[in-house]
C-alpha positions in Angstrom: 51.1 -74.1 -62.5 53.0 -74.8 -65.3 51.9 -76.5 -68.4 54.4 -78.5 -70.4 54.4 -78.1 -74.0 52.7 -81.5 -75.9 54.6 -83.0 -78.4 53.5 -81.8 -82.2 52.5 -85.2 -83.2 49.5 -85.1 -81.0 48.7 -81.4 -81.3 45.5 -81.8 -83.6 42.3 -80.0 -84.3 40.4 -83.8 -83.8 40.5 -85.9 -80.8 40.2 -89.6 -81.1 37.0 -91.1 -80.2 37.3 -92.4 -76.7 40.4 -89.6 -75.8 40.3 -87.2 -73.5 40.2 -83.5 -74.4 43.8 -82.2 -74.2 44.1 -79.6 -71.5 44.6 -75.8 -73.1 46.7 -73.6 -71.5 44.9 -70.3 -70.1 45.2 -67.4 -72.3 46.9 -64.0 -70.6 43.1 -62.5 -71.0 42.0 -65.3 -68.5 45.2 -65.0 -65.8 44.4 -61.3 -65.8 40.4 -61.6 -65.1 41.3 -64.6 -62.2 43.5 -62.1 -60.6 41.1 -59.5 -60.6 38.3 -61.6 -59.0 41.0 -62.8 -56.4 41.6 -59.2 -55.6 38.4 -58.2 -55.0 37.6 -61.6 -52.8 38.4 -59.8 -49.6 36.1 -56.9 -50.1 32.9 -59.6 -50.1 34.1 -61.4 -47.1 34.4 -57.8 -45.5 30.7 -57.1 -46.3 29.3 -59.7 -43.8 31.5 -58.9 -41.3 30.4 -55.2 -41.4 26.6 -56.1 -41.6 26.7 -58.9 -39.0 26.7 -56.6 -36.2 24.0 -54.4 -37.2 21.9 -57.4 -38.0 22.6 -58.5 -34.3 21.7 -55.3 -32.8 18.2 -55.3 -34.9 17.7 -59.0 -34.0 18.3 -58.1 -30.1 15.9 -55.1 -30.3 13.0 -57.2 -32.0 13.7 -59.9 -29.0 13.5 -57.3 -26.2 10.1 -55.8 -28.0 8.9 -59.5 -28.3 9.8 -60.3 -24.9 8.0 -57.1 -23.2 5.1 -58.1 -25.2 5.3 -61.8 -23.8 5.7 -60.5 -20.4 2.4 -58.2 -20.9 0.5 -61.4 -21.9 2.0 -63.5 -19.5 0.7 -61.2 -16.7 -2.6 -60.7 -17.9 -2.6 -64.7 -18.4 -1.8 -65.2 -14.8 -4.8 -62.7 -13.9 -6.7 -64.7 -15.9 -5.5 -67.5 -14.5 -6.1 -66.5 -11.2 -10.0 -65.8 -12.3 -10.2 -69.2 -13.4 -8.7 -71.1 -10.5 -11.6 -70.5 -8.4 -14.0 -72.5 -10.3 -11.4 -75.2 -11.7 -11.3 -78.8 -10.2 -8.0 -79.9 -8.8 -7.7 -82.1 -11.9 -7.0 -78.8 -14.1 -10.2 -79.4 -16.1 -13.0 -76.6 -16.3 -16.6 -77.1 -15.1 -17.5 -78.8 -18.1 -14.6 -81.4 -18.1 -12.5 -79.7 -21.0 -9.4 -78.1 -20.9 -9.2 -75.0 -18.9 -9.4 -71.7 -21.2 -6.3 -70.3 -19.6 -4.3 -73.4 -20.9 -4.9 -72.5 -24.4 -4.8 -68.5 -23.9 -1.0 -67.9 -24.7 0.1 -68.9 -28.1 3.6 -70.4 -28.4 6.2 -67.6 -28.8 9.3 -68.1 -30.9 12.1 -65.9 -29.6 14.2 -64.4 -31.7 17.9 -65.0 -32.1 20.5 -64.5 -30.5 18.5 -64.4 -27.2 19.2 -61.1 -25.0 20.9 -62.2 -21.6 17.7 -60.6 -19.7 15.2 -62.4 -21.6 13.9 -66.2 -20.5 14.3 -69.1 -22.3 11.3 -70.0 -24.4 11.0 -73.4 -26.3 9.3 -72.9 -29.7 7.9 -76.3 -29.7 6.6 -76.0 -26.0 3.1 -77.0 -25.7 0.9 -74.3 -24.0 1.6 -75.3 -20.5 5.1 -74.6 -21.3 4.4 -71.3 -22.2 2.9 -71.3 -19.1 6.1 -72.4 -17.2 7.6 -69.7 -19.1 5.2 -66.8 -17.8 6.3 -68.6 -14.6 9.7 -67.8 -15.3 9.1 -64.2 -16.0 6.9 -63.7 -13.1 9.8 -64.7 -10.9 11.8 -62.1 -12.5 9.6 -59.2 -10.9 10.4 -57.9 -7.4 7.6 -59.4 -5.9 9.2 -63.3 -6.2 12.4 -61.7 -4.5 13.5 -64.5 -2.2 11.9 -64.1 1.5 15.2 -63.4 3.5 15.8 -60.2 1.0 15.4 -57.1 2.9 12.3 -55.5 2.3 12.0 -52.1 0.0 12.0 -48.8 1.8 8.4 -47.9 2.4 7.0 -45.4 -0.2 6.9 -42.0 1.2 4.3 -39.8 -0.7 5.7 -36.9 -1.8 4.5 -33.5 0.1 2.0 -31.5 -1.9 3.6 -28.5 -4.0 3.0 -25.1 -2.4 -0.1 -23.3 -3.7 1.2 -20.0 -5.5 -0.6 -16.7 -4.0 -2.1 -15.9 -7.1 -4.1 -19.1 -7.1 -5.6 -18.7 -3.5 -8.5 -17.2 -2.9 -8.7 -13.4 -2.0 -9.3 -12.7 1.6 -12.6 -11.4 2.6 -12.6 -7.7 2.8 -15.1 -6.5 5.2 -17.3 -4.2 4.3 -17.1 -0.8 5.8 -19.3 0.1 8.5 -22.8 1.7 7.4 -22.4 5.4 8.7 -26.3 5.9 10.0 -28.4 8.7 8.0 -27.8 12.2 8.7 -29.8 13.4 11.0 -31.4 16.9 11.5 -32.6 19.1 14.5 -30.9 20.8 17.1 -27.3 19.8 17.0 -26.7 21.5 20.7 -29.4 19.3 21.8 -28.0 16.0 20.0 -24.6 16.5 21.8 -25.9 17.3 25.1 -27.9 14.0 25.1 -25.3 11.9 23.1 -23.0 9.3 25.3 -19.3 10.1 25.4 -17.6 8.8 22.6 -20.6 8.9 20.2 -20.8 9.7 16.6 -23.3 12.1 15.3 -23.5 12.1 11.6 -25.5 15.4 11.1 -27.2 16.5 8.0 -28.6 20.0 9.2 -27.6 23.8 9.4 -27.6 24.8 13.2 -27.3 28.4 14.2 -25.5 30.1 17.1 -22.4 29.4 19.0 -22.1 25.7 19.3 -20.5 24.3 22.6 -18.8 20.9 22.7 -18.0 19.8 26.5 -17.5 15.9 25.9 -15.6 13.4 23.9 -17.7 13.4 20.6 -17.5 13.3 16.9 -19.4 15.2 14.3 -19.7 14.5 11.1 -21.2 17.1 8.3 -23.4 19.5 8.6 -22.9 23.4 8.5 -23.0 26.0 11.8 -23.7 29.6 11.3 -22.0 31.2 13.8 -19.1 29.0 16.1 -17.7 26.0 17.6 -16.4 26.3 21.2 -14.6 23.3 22.5 -13.8 22.4 25.9 -13.1 18.9 25.9 -10.5 16.4 24.8 -11.0 14.0 22.4 -13.1 15.5 20.2 -13.3 15.4 16.2 -14.9 17.6 13.8 -15.3 15.9 10.2 -16.4 17.7 7.3 -18.1 20.3 9.1 -18.7 24.1 8.0 -18.7 26.7 10.3 -19.2 30.2 9.0 -19.2 33.3 10.8 -21.0 36.6 10.6 -18.8 38.8 8.6 -15.1 39.3 7.0 -14.6 43.1 6.9 -13.7 44.2 10.2 -11.4 43.1 13.2 -13.3 41.6 16.1 -10.9 39.9 18.9 -13.1 37.2 20.1 -14.9 36.3 16.8 -13.5 33.0 15.8 -15.1 30.4 13.6 -13.7 26.9 15.6 -11.7 27.7 19.2 -10.3 25.0 21.4 -8.9 25.9 24.7 -7.0 24.0 27.4 -7.6 20.3 25.5 -5.9 17.6 23.8 -6.7 15.0 21.1 -8.2 17.2 18.8 -9.2 16.0 15.4 -10.1 18.5 12.8 -10.8 16.7 9.3 -11.6 18.6 6.4 -13.2 21.5 8.1 -14.3 24.7 6.2 -14.2 27.7 8.4 -14.6 31.7 7.4 -16.2 34.8 7.3 -14.8 35.9 10.7 -13.3 39.3 12.3 -10.5 37.4 13.7 -9.5 33.7 13.3 -10.9 30.7 11.4 -9.4 28.3 13.8 -7.6 29.5 17.1 -6.1 26.9 19.6 -4.9 27.9 22.7 -3.1 25.6 25.3 -4.0 22.8 23.0 -1.6 19.5 23.2 -1.9 16.8 20.5 -4.0 18.1 17.7 -4.5 17.2 14.0 -5.7 19.5 11.4 -5.8 17.7 8.2 -7.1 19.4 4.5 -9.0 22.4 6.0 -10.3 25.1 3.8 -10.0 28.3 5.8 -11.0 31.6 4.2 -11.9 35.2 5.0 -10.6 36.0 7.9 -9.7 39.1 9.2 -6.8 38.5 11.4 -5.6 34.4 11.2 -6.4 31.4 9.1 -4.9 29.3 11.6 -3.1 30.3 14.9 -1.9 28.4 17.8 -0.8 30.0 21.3 1.2 28.1 23.6 0.1 24.6 21.7 2.2 21.5 21.3 2.6 18.7 19.2 0.3 19.0 16.3 0.4 18.5 12.4 -1.1 20.7 10.0 -1.4 19.1 6.7 -2.8 19.8 2.9 -5.5 22.1 2.3 -5.6 25.8 1.5 -5.7 28.9 3.4 -6.6 32.2 1.5 -7.8 35.8 1.5 -6.8 36.4 4.9 -6.4 40.2 6.1 -7.8 41.3 3.2 -10.2 43.9 5.3 -10.0 45.1 8.5 -6.6 44.3 9.5 -5.3 47.5 10.2 -7.3 47.6 13.5 -5.5 44.6 14.2 -1.8 45.1 15.5 -0.6 47.4 12.5 -2.0 45.5 9.9 -0.6 42.2 11.2 -2.4 39.3 9.5 -1.3 35.4 9.4 -2.1 32.5 7.2 -0.9 29.9 9.7 1.1 31.1 13.0 2.7 29.1 15.7 3.2 31.5 18.5 3.4 31.4 22.6 0.6 33.6 24.0 3.1 36.0 26.1 6.8 35.5 26.5 6.3 33.7 30.1 4.0 31.1 28.7 5.3 28.2 27.1 6.8 28.0 23.1 4.9 26.6 20.5 6.5 23.4 20.6 6.8 20.3 17.9 4.5 21.4 15.4 4.8 20.2 11.7 3.0 22.3 8.7 3.3 20.3 5.6 1.9 20.8 2.2 -0.3 23.5 2.8 -1.3 26.1 -0.1 -1.3 29.7 1.8 -2.1 32.7 -0.6 -3.4 36.4 -0.5 -2.1 37.6 2.7 -1.3 41.0 1.5 -0.4 42.7 4.8 1.8 40.4 6.5 2.9 36.8 6.7 1.8 33.6 4.7 3.2 31.1 7.6 5.1 32.1 10.7 6.3 31.0 13.9 7.0 33.2 17.3 9.4 31.6 19.4 9.2 28.2 17.9 10.8 25.1 19.1 11.3 22.1 16.9 9.1 23.6 14.4 9.3 22.4 10.8 7.8 24.1 7.7 8.0 22.0 4.6 6.6 21.3 1.3 4.3 24.4 1.3 3.2 26.8 -1.5 3.1 30.3 -0.4 1.7 33.1 -2.9 1.0 36.7 -2.8 1.8 37.7 0.7 3.7 40.4 2.1 6.6 37.8 3.6 6.4 34.5 2.5 7.7 32.5 5.9 8.7 34.2 8.8 11.0 32.7 11.6 11.0 35.1 14.6 10.2 35.8 18.3 12.6 35.8 21.5 14.1 32.4 21.9 13.6 30.8 18.7 15.0 27.2 18.5 15.5 24.5 15.9 13.4 25.8 13.2 13.3 24.2 9.7 12.2 25.5 6.5 12.6 23.4 3.6 11.5 22.4 0.3 8.8 25.3 0.0 7.8 27.3 -2.7 7.3 30.9 -2.3 6.3 33.6 -4.9 4.7 36.9 -5.2 5.7 38.4 -1.8 5.8 42.1 -1.9 8.6 42.5 0.4 10.7 39.2 1.5 10.4 35.4 0.6 11.8 33.7 4.0 12.8 36.0 7.1 14.9 34.7 9.9 15.4 36.6 13.3 16.3 35.7 16.7 16.3 32.1 16.1 19.2 29.4 17.2 19.6 27.0 15.2 17.9 27.5 12.3 17.8 25.7 8.9 16.7 27.2 5.7 17.5 24.6 2.9 15.9 23.5 -0.5 13.6 26.4 -1.0 12.4 28.0 -4.1 12.1 32.0 -3.8 10.8 34.2 -6.9 9.6 37.4 -7.3 10.4 39.1 -4.2 10.4 43.1 -4.3 13.1 43.6 -1.6 14.9 40.3 -0.3 14.9 36.7 -1.5 16.3 35.5 1.8 17.0 37.8 4.8 19.1 36.6 7.9 19.4 38.9 10.8 22.3 39.1 12.8 20.7 37.7 16.0 20.2 34.2 14.2 22.5 31.6 13.5 22.3 28.3 11.6 22.2 26.7 7.9 21.5 28.2 5.1 22.0 26.2 2.0 20.9 24.8 -1.5 18.0 27.7 -2.0 16.7 28.8 -5.6 16.2 32.5 -5.4 15.5 34.5 -8.5 13.6 37.9 -9.2 14.4 39.7 -6.4 16.1 42.9 -5.7 18.7 41.4 -3.0 18.6 37.4 -3.6 20.3 36.8 0.1 21.1 39.0 2.3 22.7 37.0 5.4 23.9 38.7 8.4 23.7 35.7 10.9 26.2 33.2 11.9 26.9 29.5 11.7 25.9 27.4 14.3 
């Protein structure tokens, strides 16, 4: 607003008694301070506007917490009321005539402001009975108070139990191995003759002479100083030693273990040696298994089969064959293992596998040999210090496989193939043969590949064909 100037006549430092004090015009400094204050006024008005939502949120949170507490207290009160109703008369008084304890159990609750939409309204001035009404209101918000015409909630289906991990399951009970009967001693021939067919004899003695087995039976353990002759099928010898009389002179019928015209023969961990012919000789045997043998010191052969079929020789060692006396046996012939036909008119050695056997020290002839073999496999064997390592020959040999064998120290040749169609010589290691590493005659045809030949005068002489 604007101020009028006063007449000079009334501009005086003194004022008359009873007169109103003259109005003074604000100075420039005062007007500036007033302007600054008016400029900051909107800021002061804005602060409450910003704080108001925060205060409302805090109030709502506090009220919800109080509401939850109220609900919990009301539920506890209702439970107490249900207990008290059983003893309270219909007029609402206890047995002593006073107020029911439940009526004063709940204090008045003052809700925060503003009220959240999900909290019941409670009058701060309400009496304890009003609080009870509020508790009823709270109770009405629970699903149990839903209208009777509302659909029932689906039944609760228990969750299936979680599968038990295999590691938490108890380990299955392992049945104890059958207890073998204690070893017995005595006359082994009598024990075999009197035993029932299919019986097992756990023998712990030494028997001298020529033992005969003419029934299906199992003999475990023991030693026989002499020989064993098998003329029955389904016979098993396990962990038995059969030791002959000598290994210095050839004797055509002197075999440690001999079987003829039988089937299903098992020799498991047997020892055989010191004989003038063969440690094990099988003639016309069908279905045989020789596992981990220890054959040694035989004049003619460690193991020889004639016209036998469907067998396996696996593991073990055969050594010192033909070291002495072999010159009388067909011009120094001697074999660690020989699979042959009896004569050219007899059946071939067929479907036989020799696997993972060690043959060593057969200086006059062949470590492993087949004459006229059919579907014969030599694989994974170790042959050391022989005249020929592996020999494949005979009239009409068919489908003979020699693979992954290790041959060393052969004084003549590592592998020889003669008159066999087809053959396969693959993946063998041949070293230190004086003449040939691998020799293939013109009468043979087949596959020759992947062999490692070193240390021989002629590494490979292949005169055969491919078929």
